[in-house]
C-alpha positions, 0 to 999 in steps of 0.5 A: 545464538542465531535468531532468524529475522525477516529483512522484508518490509512489513506494514503494520498500519495504513492511512489513506487521505485525499492526497497520500497513502501512508504505511507504518512499517514494523521496523519503525519507518513510515513511507508515504506515496501520492494517491495519484500513484494508484489511478484506481484509488485516486478515482475511488470514493473516500469510502472505497479508499478506507475499505482495505486489508493488510495482506499476510504478515504485512507484505502489502495492502489490498482494496478488494472492492477496487481490485487494487494491491500495493506492496510494501516494497513497491512503496519503498521503491517508488513504483507507481501503478500503470493505467492500462488501456481497455481494449 
């Protein structure tokens, strides 16, 4: 019997503190990254940080008010967001 199974990481639950963004994945892993990896989140209020939605079937997290997205793969690979200079 062949059973199709996704190997892509899927976020089930997220918590955001003053220091960490923590994602609980569908496969049982938990990954945390420093809040400072997202300059938008580190500069946001605590209330803004709690206003997020999980994207699709757990591919990432979006903070619509802050125009910030973080992917499950980005958290696993350890890819901080670059702060872009305004022109």
